[in-house]
Structure formats: C-alpha cells, structure tokens
N, C-alpha and C positions, 0 to 999 in steps of 0.2 A: 473463931476463924477456922474451926475444924471443918474439914470437908471442902475447903477452898484452896485453889492452887495459888502460890505466891512465888515471886522471883526477886532476887537481889542480884542484878547484873550491871556490868559496865559502870561501877562506881569507883570513885577515888576516896579513900579514907586516910586522912592525915591527922596526926596527933602531935601537939607541941611537946609533950613530955612522954617519953616511951613510945612504943609502937601500938597501933590499934590491936585490940585483942582478937584473936581468932579462936572462937569457941567451937568445939566439936559438936556437930549436930548429927543426930542419928539419921540414917537413910530415911527419906520421906519423899513421897510423891507430891506432897503439898508444898514443900519449900525447895526451891532450886536456887543455888548460888553458884555463880561462875563469872569469870572475866572481870574480877575486881582488882584494884591496885591498892596496896597497903603501904604506908610510910610513916615513920616517926622522926621528928626533927632532932630529938635528943635521945641518946641511948642506942644500944645495939638491938638488932632484930632478935626477938626471943627465939630460943630453940623450941621446936615443936615436938611434942611427945608423940610416940607411936600410936597413941589413942586418938589423936586428932587427925581427921582427914580433911585436907585442904584441896579444893579443886585444882587440878593440874594447870589450868590456864589462868589462875590468879597470879598477880605479879607482886613482888616485894622489893620495891626500889623507889628512888626519888621520882616523883611524877613530872618534874620540870614544868612548873606553872610559872607564868610571867611574874606574878606577885609573890612567888615563893622561890627564893634563890638557893634553897637547900642548905641554908646556913642555920646557925643556932639562934639568930636574932633577925628581926625585921625592923625597918626604919619607921614605918607607920602602919596603922591598921588599914588605912585606905589602900595603900600599896599592896599589903598582904592580901586584901580581899579580891584582888584581880586573879581569878582562877582560870583564865584562858590558858590553853596549852601552848607552851613555847615550841618552836620549830623542831627542837631535838627531843621532845617528850616521848618516852616509851609508850605512852598511852595512845599515840596516834596509830590508827589501824589495828589496834590490839583488842578491840572489843568483840563481843560475840554478837552475832546477828539476832535481831528480834523477830518473832513471828510476824508475818505480813499482816495479820489481822489485828495487831496491837497498834494503837494510836501512837504515832511518832511524827510530830510536826516538823522535825528537823532531819528526817530520813534522807531527803534529797540533798541536803547540805553536807552530809557525812561522806559522800563519795562511795567508793566500792566497798570498803571495809569500815565497820563502825569504830569510832574512837571510844575510849573509856573516859567517863566524866560527864558532867552536866551539859557541856556544849561541845560540838565538834570543832576541830581546829579551824580557825578563820571566822567563826561566828562570834560576834561581839556580844558582851554582856549587856543586858538592858540597863539603862540609866534611870534612876529614880531620885528625884529631888535635884538640888543644884549640882552642876558639874563645873569643873574648872577647865 
C-alpha cells in the first residue's frame, strides 16, 4: 500500500476489556487519522506517553450508543449490537468533513456536521434475517 493515501476518520472504537490501543504512528502523508472516538467498557483510560501523538480532534469518552448503556455488562448480544447513536451521544456533529469527491451515500442524511460512527443519528440499521 506504499504510495497510496489512506484515512481512518469518524470511527467509534469500543473494547469490552480495557481501552482501544492508541499507537503512535510517525508523520505520514499516506495515512491520515482524525475525528475518531475511543472507549473501553472496563478499566481506566490509559495514560498516553509523550511519544504518542493523538489527533487533537479524537474523543476519549463513552459513545452513548442505544445498545451500549456504558455499563460493565449488557443483557443480550442482540441489544448490544444496536450501534445507533443515542440522542445525547458526543459523536453527534463531532465528525470531520469528508472530501466532496469521496463516495458517501449517507452524506445528505448527516445534516450540516458529520457524525462519528457508521450511521448518522436517525438512520436505522439494516435488518438481515428474522426481526422481532
């Protein structure tokens, strides 16, 4: 992938045990990371060393997803799998804008400012298989 530009933007990373790792990546024109949200269900947020540079617009807080009540347990996998943004989610309007020439089929659904995460607030997840 050398010589290609890559970007990791507007993602929510949640880990059940501990917090998602934030690895220092050297300055590179090929990889751009920004406006990501990191959260761990158990454990404290790790202290970052001075050797690690994290984008200033990354968030380290509970994402407030409908199926994730920010507790140490969840009642069922199906409920936990609901990754829609709750109305009080800090991910709403916190994402970075994507270049206009990038394919974004939900751009019009996102309103003025992009949300962090797979789906903008108010967009329902696709159903596959039987639903209740």
